[in-house]
C-alpha positions in Angstrom: 18.7 -103.3 19.3 15.4 -101.5 18.8 15.5 -98.7 16.2 14.2 -95.3 17.5 12.9 -92.4 15.2 13.9 -89.0 16.6 11.2 -86.5 16.6 11.9 -82.7 17.2 10.4 -81.1 19.7 8.3 -78.0 19.1 9.2 -74.9 20.9 6.9 -71.9 20.8 8.9 -68.7 22.3 6.8 -65.3 22.8 9.0 -62.2 23.0 8.4 -58.3 23.2 10.7 -55.5 23.1 11.5 -52.0 22.3 14.6 -50.4 20.2 15.8 -46.8 20.6 18.5 -44.9 19.4 19.9 -41.4 20.6 22.5 -39.3 18.9 24.6 -37.5 21.2 24.6 -33.7 20.2 28.5 -33.5 21.2 29.1 -30.9 18.4 26.0 -28.9 18.9 24.6 -29.7 15.2 21.2 -30.5 16.3 21.1 -27.5 18.5 22.0 -25.2 15.6 19.4 -26.7 13.3 17.0 -26.1 16.2 18.0 -22.4 16.4 17.5 -22.1 12.5 14.2 -23.5 12.6 12.9 -20.9 15.5 14.7 -18.0 13.5 13.0 -19.0 10.4 9.6 -19.1 12.4 10.3 -15.6 13.9 11.0 -14.4 10.2 7.8 -15.8 9.0 6.0 -14.1 11.8 7.7 -10.6 11.4 6.9 -10.8 7.5 3.1 -11.3 8.1 3.5 -8.6 10.7 4.9 -6.0 8.1 2.2 -7.0 5.6 -0.3 -6.2 8.4 1.7 -2.9 8.9 1.9 -2.2 5.2 -2.1 -2.6 4.8 -3.0 -0.6 7.8 -0.8 2.4 6.4 -2.1 2.0 3.1 -5.7 2.0 4.4 -5.0 5.2 6.0 -3.4 6.8 3.5 -6.3 6.0 1.0 -8.6 7.1 3.4 -6.9 10.7 3.8 -6.7 10.4 0.0 -10.5 10.2 -0.4 -11.1 13.0 2.2 -8.9 15.2 0.4 -10.5 14.4 -3.3 -13.9 15.0 -1.8 -12.9 18.5 -0.5 -11.0 19.1 -3.7 -13.9 18.2 -5.9 -16.2 20.5 -3.9 -13.8 23.3 -4.8 -13.7 22.4 -8.4 -17.4 22.6 -8.6 -17.4 26.2 -7.1 -14.4 27.2 -9.5 -16.7 25.8 -12.6 -20.1 27.7 -11.3 -17.9 30.9 -11.2 -16.8 30.3 -14.4 -20.0 29.6 -15.8 -21.8 32.6 -14.3 -18.8 34.8 -15.5 -19.5 33.3 -18.9 -23.2 34.1 -18.7 -22.5 37.9 -18.0 -20.1 38.2 -20.7 -22.7 36.7 -23.1 -25.2 39.2 -22.1 -22.6 42.1 -22.4 -21.8 41.0 -25.9 -25.4 40.3 -26.9 -25.9 43.9 -25.8 -23.4 45.2 -28.0 -21.1 46.5 -25.2 -18.3 44.3 -26.0 -16.7 42.6 -28.9 -16.7 38.6 -29.2 -13.0 37.9 -27.9 -13.9 38.2 -24.1 -16.6 35.8 -24.9 -14.2 33.2 -26.3 -12.0 33.6 -23.5 -14.7 33.1 -20.7 -16.2 29.9 -22.7 -12.7 28.7 -22.9 -12.2 29.2 -19.1 -15.5 27.4 -18.2 -14.7 24.4 -20.2 -11.3 24.2 -18.9 -13.0 24.3 -15.3 -15.3 21.7 -16.3 -12.6 19.5 -17.5 -10.9 20.1 -14.0 -14.0 19.2 -12.4 -14.2 15.8 -14.5 -10.4 14.9 -13.4 -11.4 15.7 -9.9 -14.3 13.3 -10.1 -12.1 10.7 -11.5 -9.4 10.9 -8.7 -12.1 10.6 -6.4 -13.5 7.5 -7.8 -10.1 5.9 -8.2 -9.2 6.5 -4.7 -12.5 5.4 -3.3 -12.4 2.3 -5.5 -8.8 1.4 -4.0 -10.0 2.1 -0.5 -12.8 -0.5 -1.1 -10.6 -3.1 -2.7 -8.3 -3.0 0.5 -11.1 -3.3 3.2 -13.1 -6.0 1.1 -15.8 -3.8 0.4 -18.4 -4.5 -2.8 -17.6 -1.8 -5.4 -20.4 0.6 -5.5 -20.9 0.5 -1.4 -20.9 3.8 -0.1 -18.2 4.8 2.1 -18.7 6.7 5.5 -18.8 10.4 5.5 -16.1 12.4 7.7 -16.2 15.8 8.3 -13.7 18.3 10.4 -10.1 18.5 10.4 -7.6 15.6 11.1 -5.1 16.5 14.1 -1.8 16.5 12.8 0.9 14.7 15.0 3.9 16.7 16.0 7.2 15.6 14.7 10.6 16.8 15.8 13.5 17.5 13.7 14.1 13.9 13.6 13.0 10.4 15.2 15.0 8.4 17.5 17.0 5.7 15.5 15.8 3.1 18.0 12.2 3.4 16.6 13.7 1.5 13.6 14.3 -1.5 15.4 10.4 -2.0 15.9 10.2 -2.0 11.9 8.9 -5.7 11.3 10.9 -5.9 8.0 14.0 -5.2 9.8 13.2 -8.0 12.5 12.5 -10.6 9.6 16.0 -9.6 8.0 18.0 -10.1 11.0 15.8 -13.3 12.0 17.0 -14.7 8.6 20.5 -13.7 9.1 20.5 -15.6 12.8 19.1 -18.5 10.9 22.0 -18.4 8.2 24.5 -18.3 10.8 23.0 -21.2 12.8 23.1 -23.3 9.6 26.7 -22.6 9.0 27.2 -23.8 12.9 25.3 -27.1 11.6 27.4 -27.4 8.4 30.6 -27.1 10.4 29.5 -29.8 13.0 29.1 -32.2 10.1 33.0 -32.2 9.9 33.1 -34.1 13.5 32.1 -37.7 14.0 28.6 -38.6 15.3 27.9 -40.7 18.4 24.9 -42.5 18.7 23.6 -44.9 21.6 21.6 -47.8 20.2 19.6 -49.4 23.3 17.3 -52.4 23.2 14.9 -54.0 26.1 12.6 -56.7 26.3 11.0 -59.8 27.8 10.6 -63.6 26.2 9.2 -66.3 27.6 8.0 -69.9 26.7 4.4 -70.1 26.8 4.3 -73.8 27.7 6.3 -73.4 31.0 4.6 -72.2 33.8 4.1 -68.5 34.9 7.5 -67.4 36.4 9.5 -70.3 34.8 11.2 -70.3 31.5 10.8 -66.5 31.2 13.6 -64.0 31.1 14.2 -60.1 30.3 17.1 -58.7 28.4 18.4 -55.3 27.7 21.5 -53.7 25.7 23.2 -50.6 25.4 25.9 -49.9 22.8 27.4 -47.0 21.1 28.2 -46.3 17.6 30.6 -44.0 16.1 30.1 -42.7 12.6 33.2 -40.9 10.8 32.8 -38.7 8.2 35.8 -39.9 5.9 34.9 -39.9 2.2 31.7 -37.8 1.0 33.0 -36.6 -2.3 33.1 -32.9 -0.8 29.5 -32.9 0.2 30.3 -31.2 3.7 32.5 -28.8 2.2 30.1 -27.9 -0.6 27.3 -27.7 2.3 29.5 -25.2 4.4 30.2 -23.1 1.4 26.2 -23.1 0.6 25.7 -22.0 4.5 28.4 -19.2 4.3 27.0 -17.6 0.9 23.7 -17.7 2.7 25.1 -15.6 5.5 26.7 -13.1 2.8 23.3 -12.9 1.0 21.4 -12.5 4.3 23.8 -9.9 5.6 23.1 -7.9 2.4 19.6 -8.2 2.6 19.8 -6.7 6.2 22.2 -4.0 5.3 19.7 -3.0 2.4 16.6 -3.3 4.8 18.4 -0.8 7.0 19.8 1.7 4.7 16.3 1.6 3.1 14.5 2.3 6.4 16.8 5.1 6.9 16.0 6.6 3.6 12.3 6.0 4.0 12.4 8.1 7.4 14.5 11.1 6.2 12.5 11.3 2.9 9.2 11.6 5.2 10.9 14.0 7.6 11.9 16.1 4.5 8.6 16.0 3.0 6.9 16.8 6.2 9.2 19.9 6.8 8.4 21.2 3.2 4.5 20.6 3.4 4.5 22.2 6.7 5.9 25.5 5.1 3.6 25.2 2.2 0.6 24.9 4.7 1.0 27.9 6.4 2.0 30.0 3.3 -1.2 28.6 1.6 -3.3 29.3 4.6 -2.1 32.8 4.8 -3.0 33.1 1.2 -6.4 31.8 1.6 -7.0 34.3 4.7 -6.0 37.2 2.5 -8.2 36.1 -0.1 -11.2 35.8 2.2 -10.6 39.3 3.4 -10.7 40.5 -0.3 -14.1 38.7 -0.8 -15.5 40.1 2.3 -14.3 43.8 1.1 -15.8 43.0 -2.3 -19.3 41.9 -0.9 -19.5 44.9 1.5 -18.5 47.2 -1.7 -21.5 45.3 -3.5 -23.7 46.2 -0.9 -22.7 49.6 -1.1 -23.1 49.8 -4.7 -19.6 50.3 -5.2 -18.7 47.1 -6.9 -20.5 45.0 -9.7 -21.0 41.1 -9.5 -18.0 40.5 -11.6 -15.8 41.7 -9.1 -17.6 39.0 -6.5 -17.3 36.2 -8.9 -13.5 36.8 -9.2 -12.7 37.0 -5.5 -14.9 33.8 -5.0 -13.2 32.0 -7.7 -9.9 33.1 -6.0 -11.2 31.7 -2.8 -12.0 28.2 -4.2 -8.6 27.9 -6.0 -6.8 29.0 -2.8 -8.9 26.5 -0.6 -8.3 23.9 -3.1 -4.6 24.4 -2.9 -4.6 24.3 0.7 -6.7 21.1 0.9 -3.9 19.5 -1.3 -1.3 20.4 0.9 -3.1 19.6 4.2 -4.0 16.2 3.1 -0.8 15.3 1.6 0.9 16.3 4.6 -1.2 13.8 6.7 -0.5 11.0 3.9 3.3 11.5 4.5 2.6 11.6 8.5 1.3 7.9 7.9 4.0 7.0 5.6 6.7 8.3 8.6 4.5 6.3 11.3 4.9 3.1 9.1 8.9 3.8 8.2 9.3 3.6 12.0 7.3 0.5 13.0 3.9 2.2 13.3 2.2 3.4 16.5 4.5 5.8 18.2 4.1 9.2 19.6 6.7 12.2 19.6 6.1 12.5 23.4 
């Protein structure tokens, strides 16, 4: 009986396939995560808008501060000029033996104080200009544009509509963060329920040695799987507590932002009302001083007044004009503050 040796047959099989799995969002966990991510994106956008609004408001405020400082420096220079001329007149009078030295000491002290005030005005102007250059990205020492003429004051009523506060980007950002925290709580609650996943695969396999169309086949399968969260050492409970704590924190931040917004608006309105009264009063004082100066000049031309009376009237005019300038430009800065507090870019009409 012949003996035979078994030789195994070599078989090459080619295959190609794809596998995929889908988690069914039965309890809305993934939808809650998506909402939270969208809310985070909105919060980041509103935060950037708030930064832009704050930058624009600060640029406007500093520009008004620069204009006011320029005006006030001019008035301080005029005050010093009158004080210096008064000192010169007193020096001549004392030198002629018509007065003792006491008035000269007072005149010199007043002139020195006026010079100190002028120096402080120059420092305030330099500080405002440097701060403005830093905000607009200008090189230190660059000349800022000159502006002349008055700036129209917007008309504000006794109050502003509370709906304007909804336009504030910081409030919108706080609300978006609260929405994100609430959505994350929903995702944390959904973690307590089982997750359902569909696992599918499909493909094709064949023996390359066989003829085309023979020895080949396709395959597919679709099977569900269920993940039951039974034991996790308290992870889900801890995640839920963290999510609810974040809701409390975000809610407190939103409440704080709203109350702060109301406070900023009320403070600005109160300042505007008081500054409007001060501007009217100082304007009347300046008008009265200018009338007195005109009368003194008329008497001087008629030979009824001396130079000292004219100098005193001019000094008083410079002081009154400087006071009015301080009130006027501070009022415009407060108007910028109110516009920023209400979200920026609104009209009382």
